[in-house]
mmCIF file of the N, C-alpha and C atoms, coordinates in Angstrom:
data_MODEL
# 
_entry.id   MODEL 
# 
loop_
_atom_site.group_PDB 
_atom_site.id 
_atom_site.type_symbol 
_atom_site.label_atom_id 
_atom_site.label_alt_id 
_atom_site.label_comp_id 
_atom_site.label_asym_id 
_atom_site.label_entity_id 
_atom_site.label_seq_id 
_atom_site.pdbx_PDB_ins_code 
_atom_site.Cartn_x 
_atom_site.Cartn_y 
_atom_site.Cartn_z 
_atom_site.occupancy 
_atom_site.B_iso_or_equiv 
_atom_site.pdbx_formal_charge 
_atom_site.auth_seq_id 
_atom_site.auth_comp_id 
_atom_site.auth_asym_id 
_atom_site.auth_atom_id 
_atom_site.pdbx_PDB_model_num 
ATOM 1   N N  . MET A 1 1  ? 78.035  89.893  126.122 1.00 0.00 ? 1  MET A N  1 
ATOM 2   C CA . MET A 1 1  ? 78.576  91.071  125.473 1.00 0.00 ? 1  MET A CA 1 
ATOM 3   C C  . MET A 1 1  ? 77.491  91.808  124.701 1.00 0.00 ? 1  MET A C  1 
ATOM 4   N N  . ALA A 1 2  ? 76.517  91.068  124.151 1.00 0.00 ? 2  ALA A N  1 
ATOM 5   C CA . ALA A 1 2  ? 75.451  91.699  123.385 1.00 0.00 ? 2  ALA A CA 1 
ATOM 6   C C  . ALA A 1 2  ? 74.609  92.603  124.286 1.00 0.00 ? 2  ALA A C  1 
ATOM 7   N N  . VAL A 1 3  ? 74.365  92.153  125.522 1.00 0.00 ? 3  VAL A N  1 
ATOM 8   C CA . VAL A 1 3  ? 73.591  92.967  126.460 1.00 0.00 ? 3  VAL A CA 1 
ATOM 9   C C  . VAL A 1 3  ? 74.355  94.245  126.792 1.00 0.00 ? 3  VAL A C  1 
ATOM 10  N N  . ALA A 1 4  ? 75.674  94.127  126.967 1.00 0.00 ? 4  ALA A N  1 
ATOM 11  C CA . ALA A 1 4  ? 76.497  95.298  127.263 1.00 0.00 ? 4  ALA A CA 1 
ATOM 12  C C  . ALA A 1 4  ? 76.465  96.284  126.103 1.00 0.00 ? 4  ALA A C  1 
ATOM 13  N N  . LEU A 1 5  ? 76.476  95.773  124.871 1.00 0.00 ? 5  LEU A N  1 
ATOM 14  C CA . LEU A 1 5  ? 76.421  96.661  123.708 1.00 0.00 ? 5  LEU A CA 1 
ATOM 15  C C  . LEU A 1 5  ? 75.083  97.386  123.631 1.00 0.00 ? 5  LEU A C  1 
ATOM 16  N N  . GLU A 1 6  ? 73.998  96.689  123.977 1.00 0.00 ? 6  GLU A N  1 
ATOM 17  C CA . GLU A 1 6  ? 72.694  97.349  124.010 1.00 0.00 ? 6  GLU A CA 1 
ATOM 18  C C  . GLU A 1 6  ? 72.662  98.426  125.096 1.00 0.00 ? 6  GLU A C  1 
ATOM 19  N N  . ALA A 1 7  ? 73.275  98.121  126.247 1.00 0.00 ? 7  ALA A N  1 
ATOM 20  C CA . ALA A 1 7  ? 73.315  99.098  127.340 1.00 0.00 ? 7  ALA A CA 1 
ATOM 21  C C  . ALA A 1 7  ? 74.156  100.302 126.955 1.00 0.00 ? 7  ALA A C  1 
ATOM 22  N N  . VAL A 1 8  ? 75.204  100.087 126.180 1.00 0.00 ? 8  VAL A N  1 
ATOM 23  C CA . VAL A 1 8  ? 76.050  101.198 125.730 1.00 0.00 ? 8  VAL A CA 1 
ATOM 24  C C  . VAL A 1 8  ? 75.243  102.141 124.856 1.00 0.00 ? 8  VAL A C  1 
ATOM 25  N N  . ASP A 1 9  ? 74.374  101.575 124.002 1.00 0.00 ? 9  ASP A N  1 
ATOM 26  C CA . ASP A 1 9  ? 73.540  102.427 123.147 1.00 0.00 ? 9  ASP A CA 1 
ATOM 27  C C  . ASP A 1 9  ? 72.604  103.293 123.989 1.00 0.00 ? 9  ASP A C  1 
ATOM 28  N N  . ALA A 1 10 ? 72.110  102.721 125.085 1.00 0.00 ? 10 ALA A N  1 
ATOM 29  C CA . ALA A 1 10 ? 71.151  103.451 125.903 1.00 0.00 ? 10 ALA A CA 1 
ATOM 30  C C  . ALA A 1 10 ? 71.818  104.381 126.917 1.00 0.00 ? 10 ALA A C  1 
ATOM 31  N N  . LEU A 1 11 ? 72.914  103.925 127.549 1.00 0.00 ? 11 LEU A N  1 
ATOM 32  C CA . LEU A 1 11 ? 73.519  104.665 128.663 1.00 0.00 ? 11 LEU A CA 1 
ATOM 33  C C  . LEU A 1 11 ? 74.825  105.371 128.324 1.00 0.00 ? 11 LEU A C  1 
ATOM 34  N N  . GLY A 1 12 ? 75.547  104.832 127.361 1.00 0.00 ? 12 GLY A N  1 
ATOM 35  C CA . GLY A 1 12 ? 76.870  105.368 127.042 1.00 0.00 ? 12 GLY A CA 1 
ATOM 36  C C  . GLY A 1 12 ? 77.963  104.412 127.502 1.00 0.00 ? 12 GLY A C  1 
ATOM 37  N N  . VAL A 1 13 ? 79.145  104.597 126.974 1.00 0.00 ? 13 VAL A N  1 
ATOM 38  C CA . VAL A 1 13 ? 80.253  103.688 127.247 1.00 0.00 ? 13 VAL A CA 1 
ATOM 39  C C  . VAL A 1 13 ? 80.752  103.809 128.683 1.00 0.00 ? 13 VAL A C  1 
ATOM 40  N N  . ALA A 1 14 ? 80.965  105.020 129.172 1.00 0.00 ? 14 ALA A N  1 
ATOM 41  C CA . ALA A 1 14 ? 81.571  105.211 130.494 1.00 0.00 ? 14 ALA A CA 1 
ATOM 42  C C  . ALA A 1 14 ? 80.748  104.584 131.620 1.00 0.00 ? 14 ALA A C  1 
ATOM 43  N N  . PRO A 1 15 ? 79.426  104.815 131.698 1.00 0.00 ? 15 PRO A N  1 
ATOM 44  C CA . PRO A 1 15 ? 78.667  104.197 132.795 1.00 0.00 ? 15 PRO A CA 1 
ATOM 45  C C  . PRO A 1 15 ? 78.639  102.674 132.733 1.00 0.00 ? 15 PRO A C  1 
ATOM 46  N N  . VAL A 1 16 ? 78.545  102.124 131.522 1.00 0.00 ? 16 VAL A N  1 
ATOM 47  C CA . VAL A 1 16 ? 78.506  100.664 131.383 1.00 0.00 ? 16 VAL A CA 1 
ATOM 48  C C  . VAL A 1 16 ? 79.844  100.065 131.797 1.00 0.00 ? 16 VAL A C  1 
ATOM 49  N N  . CYS A 1 17 ? 80.929  100.667 131.363 1.00 0.00 ? 17 CYS A N  1 
ATOM 50  C CA . CYS A 1 17 ? 82.251  100.162 131.731 1.00 0.00 ? 17 CYS A CA 1 
ATOM 51  C C  . CYS A 1 17 ? 82.475  100.271 133.236 1.00 0.00 ? 17 CYS A C  1 
ATOM 52  N N  . LYS A 1 18 ? 82.003  101.347 133.834 1.00 0.00 ? 18 LYS A N  1 
ATOM 53  C CA . LYS A 1 18 ? 82.152  101.523 135.276 1.00 0.00 ? 18 LYS A CA 1 
ATOM 54  C C  . LYS A 1 18 ? 81.363  100.454 136.024 1.00 0.00 ? 18 LYS A C  1 
ATOM 55  N N  . ALA A 1 19 ? 80.144  100.154 135.560 1.00 0.00 ? 19 ALA A N  1 
ATOM 56  C CA . ALA A 1 19 ? 79.310  99.139  136.200 1.00 0.00 ? 19 ALA A CA 1 
ATOM 57  C C  . ALA A 1 19 ? 79.925  97.751  136.076 1.00 0.00 ? 19 ALA A C  1 
ATOM 58  N N  . LEU A 1 20 ? 80.589  97.485  134.949 1.00 0.00 ? 20 LEU A N  1 
ATOM 59  C CA . LEU A 1 20 ? 81.204  96.174  134.728 1.00 0.00 ? 20 LEU A CA 1 
ATOM 60  C C  . LEU A 1 20 ? 82.621  96.089  135.290 1.00 0.00 ? 20 LEU A C  1 
ATOM 61  N N  . GLY A 1 21 ? 83.176  97.221  135.703 1.00 0.00 ? 21 GLY A N  1 
ATOM 62  C CA . GLY A 1 21 ? 84.558  97.224  136.187 1.00 0.00 ? 21 GLY A CA 1 
ATOM 63  C C  . GLY A 1 21 ? 85.542  96.998  135.056 1.00 0.00 ? 21 GLY A C  1 
ATOM 64  N N  . LEU A 1 22 ? 85.212  97.515  133.905 1.00 0.00 ? 22 LEU A N  1 
ATOM 65  C CA . LEU A 1 22 ? 86.005  97.312  132.696 1.00 0.00 ? 22 LEU A CA 1 
ATOM 66  C C  . LEU A 1 22 ? 86.574  98.650  132.237 1.00 0.00 ? 22 LEU A C  1 
ATOM 67  N N  . PRO A 1 23 ? 87.867  98.736  132.000 1.00 0.00 ? 23 PRO A N  1 
ATOM 68  C CA . PRO A 1 23 ? 88.427  99.989  131.481 1.00 0.00 ? 23 PRO A CA 1 
ATOM 69  C C  . PRO A 1 23 ? 87.835  100.310 130.095 1.00 0.00 ? 23 PRO A C  1 
ATOM 70  N N  . ARG A 1 24 ? 87.623  101.581 129.835 1.00 0.00 ? 24 ARG A N  1 
ATOM 71  C CA . ARG A 1 24 ? 87.060  101.967 128.535 1.00 0.00 ? 24 ARG A CA 1 
ATOM 72  C C  . ARG A 1 24 ? 87.980  101.566 127.390 1.00 0.00 ? 24 ARG A C  1 
ATOM 73  N N  . ALA A 1 25 ? 89.275  101.632 127.620 1.00 0.00 ? 25 ALA A N  1 
ATOM 74  C CA . ALA A 1 25 ? 90.214  101.259 126.554 1.00 0.00 ? 25 ALA A CA 1 
ATOM 75  C C  . ALA A 1 25 ? 90.011  99.800  126.153 1.00 0.00 ? 25 ALA A C  1 
ATOM 76  N N  . THR A 1 26 ? 89.769  98.931  127.119 1.00 0.00 ? 26 THR A N  1 
ATOM 77  C CA . THR A 1 26 ? 89.527  97.520  126.817 1.00 0.00 ? 26 THR A CA 1 
ATOM 78  C C  . THR A 1 26 ? 88.254  97.366  125.992 1.00 0.00 ? 26 THR A C  1 
ATOM 79  N N  . PHE A 1 27 ? 87.206  98.121  126.365 1.00 0.00 ? 27 PHE A N  1 
ATOM 80  C CA . PHE A 1 27 ? 85.955  98.064  125.599 1.00 0.00 ? 27 PHE A CA 1 
ATOM 81  C C  . PHE A 1 27 ? 86.196  98.446  124.142 1.00 0.00 ? 27 PHE A C  1 
ATOM 82  N N  . TYR A 1 28 ? 86.874  99.561  123.922 1.00 0.00 ? 28 TYR A N  1 
ATOM 83  C CA . TYR A 1 28 ? 87.103  100.013 122.552 1.00 0.00 ? 28 TYR A CA 1 
ATOM 84  C C  . TYR A 1 28 ? 88.031  99.067  121.790 1.00 0.00 ? 28 TYR A C  1 
ATOM 85  N N  . ARG A 1 29 ? 89.029  98.509  122.458 1.00 0.00 ? 29 ARG A N  1 
ATOM 86  C CA . ARG A 1 29 ? 89.950  97.585  121.808 1.00 0.00 ? 29 ARG A CA 1 
ATOM 87  C C  . ARG A 1 29 ? 89.208  96.332  121.353 1.00 0.00 ? 29 ARG A C  1 
ATOM 88  N N  . GLN A 1 30 ? 88.285  95.836  122.182 1.00 0.00 ? 30 GLN A N  1 
ATOM 89  C CA . GLN A 1 30 ? 87.545  94.631  121.815 1.00 0.00 ? 30 GLN A CA 1 
ATOM 90  C C  . GLN A 1 30 ? 86.464  94.918  120.789 1.00 0.00 ? 30 GLN A C  1 
ATOM 91  N N  . ALA A 1 31 ? 86.014  96.145  120.718 1.00 0.00 ? 31 ALA A N  1 
ATOM 92  C CA . ALA A 1 31 ? 84.975  96.502  119.761 1.00 0.00 ? 31 ALA A CA 1 
ATOM 93  C C  . ALA A 1 31 ? 85.521  96.634  118.343 1.00 0.00 ? 31 ALA A C  1 
ATOM 94  N N  . GLN A 1 32 ? 86.816  96.883  118.199 1.00 0.00 ? 32 GLN A N  1 
ATOM 95  C CA . GLN A 1 32 ? 87.410  97.032  116.871 1.00 0.00 ? 32 GLN A CA 1 
ATOM 96  C C  . GLN A 1 32 ? 87.580  95.664  116.224 1.00 0.00 ? 32 GLN A C  1 
ATOM 97  N N  . PRO A 1 33 ? 87.375  95.589  114.915 1.00 0.00 ? 33 PRO A N  1 
ATOM 98  C CA . PRO A 1 33 ? 87.604  94.308  114.230 1.00 0.00 ? 33 PRO A CA 1 
ATOM 99  C C  . PRO A 1 33 ? 89.091  93.968  114.235 1.00 0.00 ? 33 PRO A C  1 
ATOM 100 N N  . ARG A 1 34 ? 89.366  92.710  114.372 1.00 0.00 ? 34 ARG A N  1 
ATOM 101 C CA . ARG A 1 34 ? 90.767  92.246  114.385 1.00 0.00 ? 34 ARG A CA 1 
ATOM 102 C C  . ARG A 1 34 ? 91.245  92.044  112.946 1.00 0.00 ? 34 ARG A C  1 
ATOM 103 N N  . HIS A 1 35 ? 92.442  92.479  112.709 1.00 0.00 ? 35 HIS A N  1 
ATOM 104 C CA . HIS A 1 35 ? 93.043  92.341  111.391 1.00 0.00 ? 35 HIS A CA 1 
ATOM 105 C C  . HIS A 1 35 ? 94.174  91.335  111.479 1.00 0.00 ? 35 HIS A C  1 
ATOM 106 N N  . GLY A 1 36 ? 94.515  90.755  110.362 1.00 0.00 ? 36 GLY A N  1 
ATOM 107 C CA . GLY A 1 36 ? 95.611  89.809  110.309 1.00 0.00 ? 36 GLY A CA 1 
ATOM 108 C C  . GLY A 1 36 ? 96.947  90.522  110.404 1.00 0.00 ? 36 GLY A C  1 
ATOM 109 N N  . PRO A 1 37 ? 98.027  89.776  110.305 1.00 0.00 ? 37 PRO A N  1 
ATOM 110 C CA . PRO A 1 37 ? 99.348  90.401  110.390 1.00 0.00 ? 37 PRO A CA 1 
ATOM 111 C C  . PRO A 1 37 ? 99.579  91.370  109.226 1.00 0.00 ? 37 PRO A C  1 
ATOM 112 N N  . VAL A 1 38 ? 100.279 92.425  109.524 1.00 0.00 ? 38 VAL A N  1 
ATOM 113 C CA . VAL A 1 38 ? 100.571 93.443  108.520 1.00 0.00 ? 38 VAL A CA 1 
ATOM 114 C C  . VAL A 1 38 ? 101.802 93.002  107.729 1.00 0.00 ? 38 VAL A C  1 
ATOM 115 N N  . HIS A 1 39 ? 101.677 92.997  106.420 1.00 0.00 ? 39 HIS A N  1 
ATOM 116 C CA . HIS A 1 39 ? 102.813 92.635  105.561 1.00 0.00 ? 39 HIS A CA 1 
ATOM 117 C C  . HIS A 1 39 ? 103.656 93.878  105.336 1.00 0.00 ? 39 HIS A C  1 
ATOM 118 N N  . ARG A 1 40 ? 104.877 93.821  105.804 1.00 0.00 ? 40 ARG A N  1 
ATOM 119 C CA . ARG A 1 40 ? 105.787 94.953  105.627 1.00 0.00 ? 40 ARG A CA 1 
ATOM 120 C C  . ARG A 1 40 ? 106.692 94.675  104.441 1.00 0.00 ? 40 ARG A C  1 
ATOM 121 N N  . PRO A 1 41 ? 106.945 95.687  103.627 1.00 0.00 ? 41 PRO A N  1 
ATOM 122 C CA . PRO A 1 41 ? 107.832 95.479  102.479 1.00 0.00 ? 41 PRO A CA 1 
ATOM 123 C C  . PRO A 1 41 ? 109.262 95.228  102.941 1.00 0.00 ? 41 PRO A C  1 
ATOM 124 N N  . SER A 1 42 ? 109.999 94.565  102.111 1.00 0.00 ? 42 SER A N  1 
ATOM 125 C CA . SER A 1 42 ? 111.397 94.273  102.408 1.00 0.00 ? 42 SER A CA 1 
ATOM 126 C C  . SER A 1 42 ? 112.194 95.576  102.399 1.00 0.00 ? 42 SER A C  1 
ATOM 127 N N  . PRO A 1 43 ? 113.129 95.748  103.349 1.00 0.00 ? 43 PRO A N  1 
ATOM 128 C CA . PRO A 1 43 ? 113.937 96.970  103.348 1.00 0.00 ? 43 PRO A CA 1 
ATOM 129 C C  . PRO A 1 43 ? 114.757 97.081  102.067 1.00 0.00 ? 43 PRO A C  1 
ATOM 130 N N  . PRO A 1 44 ? 115.049 98.288  101.618 1.00 0.00 ? 44 PRO A N  1 
ATOM 131 C CA . PRO A 1 44 ? 115.780 98.451  100.357 1.00 0.00 ? 44 PRO A CA 1 
ATOM 132 C C  . PRO A 1 44 ? 117.192 97.870  100.390 1.00 0.00 ? 44 PRO A C  1 
ATOM 133 N N  . ARG A 1 45 ? 117.802 97.788  101.584 1.00 0.00 ? 45 ARG A N  1 
ATOM 134 C CA . ARG A 1 45 ? 119.165 97.275  101.668 1.00 0.00 ? 45 ARG A CA 1 
ATOM 135 C C  . ARG A 1 45 ? 119.220 95.786  102.021 1.00 0.00 ? 45 ARG A C  1 
ATOM 136 N N  . ALA A 1 46 ? 118.080 95.103  101.984 1.00 0.00 ? 46 ALA A N  1 
ATOM 137 C CA . ALA A 1 46 ? 118.042 93.679  102.316 1.00 0.00 ? 46 ALA A CA 1 
ATOM 138 C C  . ALA A 1 46 ? 118.796 92.870  101.261 1.00 0.00 ? 46 ALA A C  1 
ATOM 139 N N  . LEU A 1 47 ? 119.366 91.763  101.717 1.00 0.00 ? 47 LEU A N  1 
ATOM 140 C CA . LEU A 1 47 ? 120.082 90.892  100.792 1.00 0.00 ? 47 LEU A CA 1 
ATOM 141 C C  . LEU A 1 47 ? 119.094 90.162  99.883  1.00 0.00 ? 47 LEU A C  1 
ATOM 142 N N  . PRO A 1 48 ? 119.496 89.903  98.638  1.00 0.00 ? 48 PRO A N  1 
ATOM 143 C CA . PRO A 1 48 ? 118.651 89.068  97.771  1.00 0.00 ? 48 PRO A CA 1 
ATOM 144 C C  . PRO A 1 48 ? 118.560 87.659  98.365  1.00 0.00 ? 48 PRO A C  1 
ATOM 145 N N  . PRO A 1 49 ? 117.505 86.915  98.066  1.00 0.00 ? 49 PRO A N  1 
ATOM 146 C CA . PRO A 1 49 ? 117.322 85.590  98.660  1.00 0.00 ? 49 PRO A CA 1 
ATOM 147 C C  . PRO A 1 49 ? 118.501 84.637  98.447  1.00 0.00 ? 49 PRO A C  1 
ATOM 148 N N  . GLU A 1 50 ? 119.130 84.687  97.280  1.00 0.00 ? 50 GLU A N  1 
ATOM 149 C CA . GLU A 1 50 ? 120.262 83.783  97.011  1.00 0.00 ? 50 GLU A CA 1 
ATOM 150 C C  . GLU A 1 50 ? 121.444 84.105  97.930  1.00 0.00 ? 50 GLU A C  1 
ATOM 151 N N  . GLN A 1 51 ? 121.745 85.391  98.065  1.00 0.00 ? 51 GLN A N  1 
ATOM 152 C CA . GLN A 1 51 ? 122.869 85.805  98.902  1.00 0.00 ? 51 GLN A CA 1 
ATOM 153 C C  . GLN A 1 51 ? 122.561 85.559  100.378 1.00 0.00 ? 51 GLN A C  1 
ATOM 154 N N  . ARG A 1 52 ? 121.327 85.759  100.778 1.00 0.00 ? 52 ARG A N  1 
ATOM 155 C CA . ARG A 1 52 ? 120.918 85.481  102.157 1.00 0.00 ? 52 ARG A CA 1 
ATOM 156 C C  . ARG A 1 52 ? 121.087 83.999  102.473 1.00 0.00 ? 52 ARG A C  1 
ATOM 157 N N  . ALA A 1 53 ? 120.701 83.129  101.534 1.00 0.00 ? 53 ALA A N  1 
ATOM 158 C CA . ALA A 1 53 ? 120.854 81.688  101.732 1.00 0.00 ? 53 ALA A CA 1 
ATOM 159 C C  . ALA A 1 53 ? 122.332 81.318  101.854 1.00 0.00 ? 53 ALA A C  1 
ATOM 160 N N  . GLU A 1 54 ? 123.193 81.968  101.060 1.00 0.00 ? 54 GLU A N  1 
ATOM 161 C CA . GLU A 1 54 ? 124.631 81.707  101.126 1.00 0.00 ? 54 GLU A CA 1 
ATOM 162 C C  . GLU A 1 54 ? 125.196 82.099  102.491 1.00 0.00 ? 54 GLU A C  1 
ATOM 163 N N  . VAL A 1 55 ? 124.811 83.259  102.990 1.00 0.00 ? 55 VAL A N  1 
ATOM 164 C CA . VAL A 1 55 ? 125.278 83.725  104.295 1.00 0.00 ? 55 VAL A CA 1 
ATOM 165 C C  . VAL A 1 55 ? 124.798 82.783  105.397 1.00 0.00 ? 55 VAL A C  1 
ATOM 166 N N  . LEU A 1 56 ? 123.535 82.388  105.342 1.00 0.00 ? 56 LEU A N  1 
ATOM 167 C CA . LEU A 1 56 ? 123.011 81.482  106.360 1.00 0.00 ? 56 LEU A CA 1 
ATOM 168 C C  . LEU A 1 56 ? 123.689 80.122  106.323 1.00 0.00 ? 56 LEU A C  1 
ATOM 169 N N  . SER A 1 57 ? 124.023 79.645  105.127 1.00 0.00 ? 57 SER A N  1 
ATOM 170 C CA . SER A 1 57 ? 124.711 78.348  105.044 1.00 0.00 ? 57 SER A CA 1 
ATOM 171 C C  . SER A 1 57 ? 126.098 78.427  105.685 1.00 0.00 ? 57 SER A C  1 
ATOM 172 N N  . VAL A 1 58 ? 126.777 79.554  105.524 1.00 0.00 ? 58 VAL A N  1 
ATOM 173 C CA . VAL A 1 58 ? 128.083 79.730  106.164 1.00 0.00 ? 58 VAL A CA 1 
ATOM 174 C C  . VAL A 1 58 ? 127.915 79.829  107.680 1.00 0.00 ? 58 VAL A C  1 
ATOM 175 N N  . LEU A 1 59 ? 126.929 80.576  108.134 1.00 0.00 ? 59 LEU A N  1 
ATOM 176 C CA . LEU A 1 59 ? 126.705 80.720  109.577 1.00 0.00 ? 59 LEU A CA 1 
ATOM 177 C C  . LEU A 1 59 ? 126.331 79.392  110.237 1.00 0.00 ? 59 LEU A C  1 
ATOM 178 N N  . HIS A 1 60 ? 125.737 78.471  109.476 1.00 0.00 ? 60 HIS A N  1 
ATOM 179 C CA . HIS A 1 60 ? 125.329 77.180  110.026 1.00 0.00 ? 60 HIS A CA 1 
ATOM 180 C C  . HIS A 1 60 ? 126.406 76.106  109.906 1.00 0.00 ? 60 HIS A C  1 
ATOM 181 N N  . GLU A 1 61 ? 127.575 76.454  109.392 1.00 0.00 ? 61 GLU A N  1 
ATOM 182 C CA . GLU A 1 61 ? 128.663 75.485  109.311 1.00 0.00 ? 61 GLU A CA 1 
ATOM 183 C C  . GLU A 1 61 ? 129.086 75.070  110.721 1.00 0.00 ? 61 GLU A C  1 
ATOM 184 N N  . PRO A 1 62 ? 129.533 73.821  110.886 1.00 0.00 ? 62 PRO A N  1 
ATOM 185 C CA . PRO A 1 62 ? 129.918 73.328  112.223 1.00 0.00 ? 62 PRO A CA 1 
ATOM 186 C C  . PRO A 1 62 ? 130.977 74.186  112.927 1.00 0.00 ? 62 PRO A C  1 
ATOM 187 N N  . ARG A 1 63 ? 131.901 74.769  112.181 1.00 0.00 ? 63 ARG A N  1 
ATOM 188 C CA . ARG A 1 63 ? 132.958 75.557  112.828 1.00 0.00 ? 63 ARG A CA 1 
ATOM 189 C C  . ARG A 1 63 ? 132.436 76.865  113.421 1.00 0.00 ? 63 ARG A C  1 
ATOM 190 N N  . PHE A 1 64 ? 131.249 77.312  113.000 1.00 0.00 ? 64 PHE A N  1 
ATOM 191 C CA . PHE A 1 64 ? 130.691 78.562  113.493 1.00 0.00 ? 64 PHE A CA 1 
ATOM 192 C C  . PHE A 1 64 ? 129.465 78.377  114.393 1.00 0.00 ? 64 PHE A C  1 
ATOM 193 N N  . VAL A 1 65 ? 129.201 77.157  114.818 1.00 0.00 ? 65 VAL A N  1 
ATOM 194 C CA . VAL A 1 65 ? 127.984 76.861  115.580 1.00 0.00 ? 65 VAL A CA 1 
ATOM 195 C C  . VAL A 1 65 ? 127.880 77.715  116.837 1.00 0.00 ? 65 VAL A C  1 
ATOM 196 N N  . ASP A 1 66 ? 128.956 77.867  117.577 1.00 0.00 ? 66 ASP A N  1 
ATOM 197 C CA . ASP A 1 66 ? 128.917 78.594  118.843 1.00 0.00 ? 66 ASP A CA 1 
ATOM 198 C C  . ASP A 1 66 ? 129.456 80.018  118.734 1.00 0.00 ? 66 ASP A C  1 
ATOM 199 N N  . ALA A 1 67 ? 129.553 80.551  117.530 1.00 0.00 ? 67 ALA A N  1 
ATOM 200 C CA . ALA A 1 67 ? 130.125 81.881  117.344 1.00 0.00 ? 67 ALA A CA 1 
ATOM 201 C C  . ALA A 1 67 ? 129.022 82.897  117.024 1.00 0.00 ? 67 ALA A C  1 
ATOM 202 N N  . ALA A 1 68 ? 129.213 84.099  117.514 1.00 0.00 ? 68 ALA A N  1 
ATOM 203 C CA . ALA A 1 68 ? 128.300 85.201  117.198 1.00 0.00 ? 68 ALA A CA 1 
ATOM 204 C C  . ALA A 1 68 ? 128.565 85.663  115.763 1.00 0.00 ? 68 ALA A C  1 
ATOM 205 N N  . PRO A 1 69 ? 127.572 86.256  115.098 1.00 0.00 ? 69 PRO A N  1 
ATOM 206 C CA . PRO A 1 69 ? 127.783 86.713  113.725 1.00 0.00 ? 69 PRO A CA 1 
ATOM 207 C C  . PRO A 1 69 ? 128.972 87.672  113.581 1.00 0.00 ? 69 PRO A C  1 
ATOM 208 N N  . ALA A 1 70 ? 129.204 88.539  114.560 1.00 0.00 ? 70 ALA A N  1 
ATOM 209 C CA . ALA A 1 70 ? 130.353 89.454  114.479 1.00 0.00 ? 70 ALA A CA 1 
ATOM 210 C C  . ALA A 1 70 ? 131.663 88.677  114.524 1.00 0.00 ? 70 ALA A C  1 
ATOM 211 N N  . GLU A 1 71 ? 131.699 87.618  115.318 1.00 0.00 ? 71 GLU A N  1 
ATOM 212 C CA . GLU A 1 71 ? 132.907 86.791  115.401 1.00 0.00 ? 71 GLU A CA 1 
ATOM 213 C C  . GLU A 1 71 ? 133.127 86.032  114.093 1.00 0.00 ? 71 GLU A C  1 
ATOM 214 N N  . VAL A 1 72 ? 132.053 85.536  113.504 1.00 0.00 ? 72 VAL A N  1 
ATOM 215 C CA . VAL A 1 72 ? 132.157 84.847  112.214 1.00 0.00 ? 72 VAL A CA 1 
ATOM 216 C C  . VAL A 1 72 ? 132.682 85.817  111.165 1.00 0.00 ? 72 VAL A C  1 
ATOM 217 N N  . TYR A 1 73 ? 132.183 87.024  111.175 1.00 0.00 ? 73 TYR A N  1 
ATOM 218 C CA . TYR A 1 73 ? 132.623 88.046  110.229 1.00 0.00 ? 73 TYR A CA 1 
ATOM 219 C C  . TYR A 1 73 ? 134.127 88.291  110.368 1.00 0.00 ? 73 TYR A C  1 
ATOM 220 N N  . ALA A 1 74 ? 134.596 88.417  111.610 1.00 0.00 ? 74 ALA A N  1 
ATOM 221 C CA . ALA A 1 74 ? 136.025 88.653  111.847 1.00 0.00 ? 74 ALA A CA 1 
ATOM 222 C C  . ALA A 1 74 ? 136.858 87.470  111.376 1.00 0.00 ? 74 ALA A C  1 
ATOM 223 N N  . GLN A 1 75 ? 136.398 86.254  111.640 1.00 0.00 ? 75 GLN A N  1 
ATOM 224 C CA . GLN A 1 75 ? 137.148 85.074  111.205 1.00 0.00 ? 75 GLN A CA 1 
ATOM 225 C C  . GLN A 1 75 ? 137.189 84.971  109.685 1.00 0.00 ? 75 GLN A C  1 
ATOM 226 N N  . LEU A 1 76 ? 136.094 85.324  109.029 1.00 0.00 ? 76 LEU A N  1 
ATOM 227 C CA . LEU A 1 76 ? 136.082 85.279  107.570 1.00 0.00 ? 76 LEU A CA 1 
ATOM 228 C C  . LEU A 1 76 ? 136.970 86.366  106.967 1.00 0.00 ? 76 LEU A C  1 
ATOM 229 N N  . LEU A 1 77 ? 137.065 87.511  107.622 1.00 0.00 ? 77 LEU A N  1 
ATOM 230 C CA . LEU A 1 77 ? 137.978 88.548  107.134 1.00 0.00 ? 77 LEU A CA 1 
ATOM 231 C C  . LEU A 1 77 ? 139.427 88.090  107.220 1.00 0.00 ? 77 LEU A C  1 
ATOM 232 N N  . ASP A 1 78 ? 139.753 87.295  108.263 1.00 0.00 ? 78 ASP A N  1 
ATOM 233 C CA . ASP A 1 78 ? 141.120 86.786  108.396 1.00 0.00 ? 78 ASP A CA 1 
ATOM 234 C C  . ASP A 1 78 ? 141.517 85.906  107.235 1.00 0.00 ? 78 ASP A C  1 
ATOM 235 N N  . VAL A 1 79 ? 140.566 85.206  106.637 1.00 0.00 ? 79 VAL A N  1 
ATOM 236 C CA . VAL A 1 79 ? 140.869 84.331  105.505 1.00 0.00 ? 79 VAL A CA 1 
ATOM 237 C C  . VAL A 1 79 ? 140.460 84.973  104.174 1.00 0.00 ? 79 VAL A C  1 
ATOM 238 N N  . ALA A 1 80 ? 140.184 86.272  104.206 1.00 0.00 ? 80 ALA A N  1 
ATOM 239 C CA . ALA A 1 80 ? 139.850 87.061  103.017 1.00 0.00 ? 80 ALA A CA 1 
ATOM 240 C C  . ALA A 1 80 ? 138.590 86.557  102.317 1.00 0.00 ? 80 ALA A C  1 
ATOM 241 N N  . ALA A 1 81 ? 137.607 86.111  103.090 1.00 0.00 ? 81 ALA A N  1 
ATOM 242 C CA . ALA A 1 81 ? 136.339 85.691  102.511 1.00 0.00 ? 81 ALA A CA 1 
ATOM 243 C C  . ALA A 1 81 ? 135.303 86.799  102.765 1.00 0.00 ? 81 ALA A C  1 
ATOM 244 N N  . HIS A 1 82 ? 134.699 87.298  101.716 1.00 0.00 ? 82 HIS A N  1 
ATOM 245 C CA . HIS A 1 82 ? 133.706 88.374  101.825 1.00 0.00 ? 82 HIS A CA 1 
ATOM 246 C C  . HIS A 1 82 ? 132.380 87.862  101.254 1.00 0.00 ? 82 HIS A C  1 
ATOM 247 N N  . LEU A 1 83 ? 131.362 87.832  102.096 1.00 0.00 ? 83 LEU A N  1 
ATOM 248 C CA . LEU A 1 83 ? 130.077 87.322  101.649 1.00 0.00 ? 83 LEU A CA 1 
ATOM 249 C C  . LEU A 1 83 ? 129.128 88.433  101.203 1.00 0.00 ? 83 LEU A C  1 
ATOM 250 N N  . CYS A 1 84 ? 129.074 89.496  101.965 1.00 0.00 ? 84 CYS A N  1 
ATOM 251 C CA . CYS A 1 84 ? 128.132 90.555  101.624 1.00 0.00 ? 84 CYS A CA 1 
ATOM 252 C C  . CYS A 1 84 ? 128.597 91.869  102.207 1.00 0.00 ? 84 CYS A C  1 
# 
């Protein structure tokens, strides 16, 4: 790769990539420094951690193991249980 970078300085990116059979986009993508994962802020309507843990504990109960979240919601409404 070091030889290719030296050739790029002398000849340019397009001729070197053509000679190597490498798309220019790949060359530029590999030339950029890699960054770690981007930390995204929590959405404003996200549940607080305590309430999220409560909801997950209900979803993991044995009676709801094979049920979709919408089905669990409907079953909890039938018994007047409101989590969030």
